[in-house]
Structure formats: C-alpha cells, structure tokens
N, C-alpha and C positions, 0 to 999 in steps of 0.2 A: 630496749630501744624506746618503748613508749614513755618510760620514766625520763629518759634523756630529753625527748621532745617536750614533755610536760614542763621540765625544769627550764628549758629554753623559753617557753612561753611565759612562765611565771616571773622570770627575772625582769623582762621589760615592763611587765604589769606592775611589779612591786616598785620599780624605779618611778613609774608614772604616778603611783599612789603617794610616794614620798614627796615628789615635786608638787602634787596637788595639795598635800598637807602643809607644804611650806609656802603656798601662795598667800600673798598679802590679803586676798579677798575673803579668807575664812579660816576655820580651824582654830584650835586652841592648844595650850600646852607651852612648854618651855621654848624659848627662842634665844639662841646664843649668837645670832648674826650681829653684824656691825651695821651702823647707820651711816650712809653716805649722803652727800648733797650735791646737786647739780647747780652750779653758780652760787655766788654768795647770797643772793636774794631769791634764788630758786626759779625753777621752771615747772609749773604744775601741768598735769595732764599728759605727761609723757608716759607711754607704756614701756616698761623695762623688763628685761629678762636676763637672769644669770643662770648658771648651771643648776643652782639649787632653788631659785625663787623667780617669781614673776609678779608684777603689780603695776601700779600707776603712781607716779610722783605726786605728792601733795603740794600744798601752797608753798612750802619751804623747799620743794624740789628734792625731797628725801627718798631714799631707796634703801633696801636691806641687802646685805651681801656677806659672803665669807671671804677672808683674805685669799688672794690669788685668782679670784673670779673675774670675768669680764662682763661688760654690759652690752646688750643689744637694745637700741632705743628706737622707738617709733612714735609718730603722732597718728593715732588711730592705726590704719593699715599702711601708712606711708613710712618707709624706712628713713631714719635720720642718721644713724651711725651704728657701727657694730665693732665687736672686739675692743671695746674701750675698757682699759683697766679700772676695776672698781676700787675706790679709795674714799677717804673721808670727804674730800672736796674734789669735784670734777668740774673743770671749766670747759668751755667750748673748744679751746685749743687742744684739750685732751682727746677730742673726737678724731683727730687726724694723726696717724702714726709718725709722719714726717715732722710734724710740729712737736710731738712728744719727744722725739729724738733731739730736735734742735734745742728744746728747753733744758736739756741736761748740760748744755754748755753756757755758762753764765759769763757776763762781761764784768769789767772792773770800772768803777765809777771814779769821779774826780778826787775822792778821798782815798783812792787805791784800795777800796773794799769791793768784794764781789757783790754784784747787784743783779738778781735774776730779772728784775723789772725792765732792765735795758734790753735783755733778750726778748722778753714778751713784746715790748713795743716794736721791735723790728719785724715781728711775725704778724702784726695786725694788718699788714697789706696783703696777706695771703688771700687769693681770690675765692677759693673754696670756703675758707673761714668766713669771709664777709658775706658770701651768698647765703650760706646756711644761717648765719646770724640774722641777716635781714629777713629771711623767710620766717624764722621763729618769732621775731619781733612783730612781723605783720600778722601773725596769728593771735597776738595778744587781744583780749576782749576789747580794751579801749585803744584808741589811736595813739595815745601818749603813755609811755611808761615812766612814772614818776621816779625820782631818784632813790626813794626808799622802797620801791616795789620791784617784784620779780615779773617774769612773763606768766600771764594767766591764760592758759589755753583751756577753755571751758568745754564741757561735754557737748553743748549745742554746736560749737565750732567743729569739734571732732566728728560728730554725726554728719554734718554737712560735707566735711572733707571726705569722709568715707563714701558718701553717696556720689560725690564727684569722681572719686577713684574708680567706682564701679560703673560709671557711665562709659560705654564703649566709644563715645565720641570725644572723650576727654583723656588727658594723659593719666597713666597709672603709676608714674614715678616722677621724681624730680632729680635732675643731674646738677649737683651743686658745684661741680668742677668746671663748668663752662665759663667763657669770658663774661664779664659784667654786662656788656652790651647785649649779648644773647639772653642773659638771665633776666634783664630788664625789659626785653621786647614784649610788646603787647600780646603776642601769641606764644610766649614762653610757657613751659609747663607750669611754672610757679604762678604766673599771672592768670592762666586759664583756670587753675584750681581756686585761687583766691577770688576770682570773679563769681564763683558759684557758692561763696560763703557769705551769709548775712550776719553782721556783727550786732544784731539787735534781737530782742526777744521774739519768739515765734508769734506770728500774727501781726507784728509791726508793719505798718504801711510801707516802710522802706525795704521790706523783704519781698514785696510783690514785684512782678515783672513791670518794667516801666511802660507807660503808654506808648504805643507806636506812633510814628509821624502821621500815619493814616488816621488813627483814632483822634489825634490832636486836630488834624485838618478838618475832620468832619464834625467836631464839636462846635457849638455856637459861641459867638463872641460875647464877652461879658459886657452888659449895658454900661454906658458911661454914667448914667444916673443910678446912684446906689439904691434909690427907692424901687427901681425896676428889677433889681437882682432877685432871682428866685433861689432860695436856699436849697431847693431840691434838684437843682440843675447843676451839672458839672460843666463848667465853661472851658473854652480852649486855653485860657490863661491858667486855669487851675491844673489842667493836664500838663501844660508846659512846665509849670513850677514843680509838679510832682515828678515828672520825668527827670528834671535837672537834679532834684534832691536824691532820687534813687541812684542815678548814675554817679553822683558825687560821693555817695556812701560806699561805693565799690572800692575795695582795697586793691592796691597794686604794690609791687616791689619798690617802685619809685617813691612811694610814700616814706620809705625808710632809706635815706641816702647812706653812702659809705661812711661819711663822717659821723653820722648819728650812730651807726653800728660800732664804729671804733670807740666812740665815747662810752657807749654801753659796755663794751668789752673791758675798757680800762677801769671803769667803775667796779665791775664784777671781779676782775683780777685783783684789784687793790683790796676789795672786801674780803676775798679769800685769804690774802696775806695777813690782813689785820686779824681775822678770825683765828688763824693759826698762831699768830703772835700773842694773842691773849691767853693762850694755853701755857705760856712760858713767862718766867719772871726772874729777876736778879735778886740776890740775897740782900741787896741794898740799892737805893737810888741816889743817895747822897752820903758821902763819907768825909770826915774831917780828920786831918792828921797834923801833928806838930812838924814844923820844918826840921827839927832835930831828929825826928823819927824816920830813919831811912831804911827800916827793915822792910822785907817783902810783905805786901798785903795781898789778899786774894778776894776775888768776887766770883761767886758761883752762879750757875744757871740751873734753874729747876723747872719742872713741869707740874702744872696744877693737877693734883689727883692721880699722879702716875709716875712711873720711872722714866727719867729722861733718856732718850736714845738719840745720839747724834751720828751723822755720817762720818766715816773715817776722814780725818783732817778737816772736819767740818766746823772749825772754830778759827776765828782770826780777830784781832783787836788792834786799835790804834789810839794814841792820845792826841787830842787836838792841840795841846801845848806840851810837847815832850820836854821842853826846857823846865817845866814846872813839875809835871808828873810823867814818868816814863813807864811804858809797858815792858815788863821783863820777859814773860813767856805766856803761853796758853796751852791748854790740853783738852782735846775733844773727848778723851777717855774719862777724865775727871770732870769735864764740863765746867772749867773754871779758867780765870785769867789772873795772872799775878802782875803786880805793879809796885812802884816805889816812888816816894817823894824825892824830887831832885831840884826843887826851887826854894825860894825864900818865902817867909810869911806874907800873906796877902795874895799869893798866887793861887791859881786854880786851873783846872783842866777838865775836859770831858773825855771819858774813855768810851769809845764806841766799840761795842762787842757784837760781832757778826757770827751767826751760827746756823748750821743747816741740819734740821731734823732728818732722821733717817726715813727712807722711802718717800722723799719729796724733793723736788728740784729747788724749792724756794729757800732763800736765806732770810733769817729773821734778825732784825737789828734792835738792840737795846742799848741804853746808855747809863753811865754812872758819872755823877758830878763829884769831883774831888776838890776839897777846899784845904788850903795850907794855912795853919794857924801858928801862933807864937809858940 
C-alpha cells in the first residue's frame, strides 16, 4: 500500500516538473512545439497557458503550443479569455465560442465566391467583442496605436493593474459581456481599474495624486508682475494646471470608441488573411495561349515550404470573362483548376481561384491572368 501511495504522489509531481521544464521562462533542450500569434500585429504582455506550456506573449504576440491545445489568457492576474483553440493565428473573435462557430459559415460575395470577410464584418458589432477590444486597446502604452503596430501592454502597466486588482476597494474582475453603456460608465470595473494605472514612467509627475481643491485654494496667487514670481513657490495656477494635466492623463474606456475598435479589428483580421495568403502561391500568374489551342490547361496551388492541405470541397474558381476563357473544373484533392480558351485572339480573362486551407475558416483568393494570342 505504501508503494501505491508513493506512486500517486510522484505522478502529479512528475507532471508538474514536465510543465515547469516546458515553461517559456527557462530550461533548455529540444522544443517541438508550434508557434502561434495573437492578432496580425500582436498583443504583447498577455500571460498564456496551455496544457503543456505557460509564458508571456512577446512584441509579435507569439506563444508556443501543441496541436489540439487551448489557451487561457490573462493580463497580469485579470482573466481575458479561456479555452481558446491554439493555432497559427488567433484573432480576438476566436476568444468567444459563439463567434468561432459563426465564422465557420461564410457568405457569398458579388462574384459568387465564398468570402469569409463578409461573415467577419457582421460579427464586429458583438458587444462582448467590442468591450474586450476597447479594454485591451486602452492598456496600450501609448494612447494611439499606429497602423503598423500591435498592442503593447508593458510590465509597468501590468504591475499597476495587479496592484489595483489586489485592492479590496476596487473590482477584482471585468465583465466584458455587459452593455456598452454600463461598460463605459465612470464607475465601471474597467474604468476603475484604468484610473489606477499611470501610462508614464515611474516617478513622472503625471503619476502623482492630483492636488486637491483645498490645496489649490490655500496656495498663493501668482503675481501679475513676472519680476515678482518666486521660483521656489508653487502658486495656485501651477497647482490648477498640474491637476488638470494629471486628470487628463487618466485613461478611460471612452477614449477608445466602438468605431475605433472596429477599425482596429478589421485591420488585424485583414492582416491575418494576408499572412496566411502569403504562404500559398499559384504555379503561374500570367499565361498565354493561342486561340487555336483549346486543350485543357491547369493551374495548381502550392504552399511555401510544405505540403498543401485543403478542406474537403475547399476550392472554387470563376472566369471574369467566360466567353474568352472558361473554367472547366477544379479539385481540392489535387489543389488545381482546369480551364480552356474559348475566345478569339486579343481576348483575355482573369481566373479567380478561391481555396480554403484545412483547419481554418478563411478562404484565400489568388488570380491568374490568361491572354489569348494568334
């Protein structure tokens, strides 16, 4: 019986040691995990945990994982999302199970091709998504996130957030599912936490408590004659100015409006699609065929540095001028499209090829220009 009990004690201990060895913070040796990324431009400073690893996202928003694992994400001690499927690119839409499910159903665009971006755009009004996005954007070190930048959540911000979370007089969590009016309220959990974070270096004057009205009232008036101003005296006007600057530096959810959050999400979603699209290429971009050559031609889809894997029935194609060049058929198994010339010399068409990589809801679009010669 003693050996049985000993084995039961050792098994959890060995599992803990394995997890510790896999932590991003230390250890050495082989690492066969995959690299994933949150958003196309990244969110740094997020603490993540999978079944096998734990760590903090870097400036590119990267994390390590094994296929089939899920992510638990926090900013410091504040939960942001959990049970998020780990994959190559994770967007903020992936944080919510109902949005992940909705993304699996794509719509058809004006060219009668499947376009996942149409579904993405309809989901951008989701209140929980907007609340979470606005909060994360508000934690960025600078007030404005430039177009080529990700969200930069610095250790100083995280330290102050954790201190606020540990304050018994402040909220210990944020509910992202509440209505926008409640989320934006001055006394909302998000705003109360933000009010206790200074987005300046430690020791900056803007990180001090603002002068109170009583302190301002008791201070002397600044002399009208500049020659009479004493540089060693803090005047009422100085305190009023300092108070205003400190109060103006306090972040709030209203600093990031819903439209700004949507524009950020659109940029990041497009960036992910483009990044995935760059992994694939067609066997040609321009093809020339004689008008008399009506045999079947083919164009194939390949993946950079790897075997292409497409979803079942995950290929479709159209010709923008079917009277000149007609699409004959396509195959997701062979990752190719067949077409033939059906017009006279001087004609041309563009073949739009739409395909869906496996294990992703996105459709990637490439094009082939076909010229008809004599």
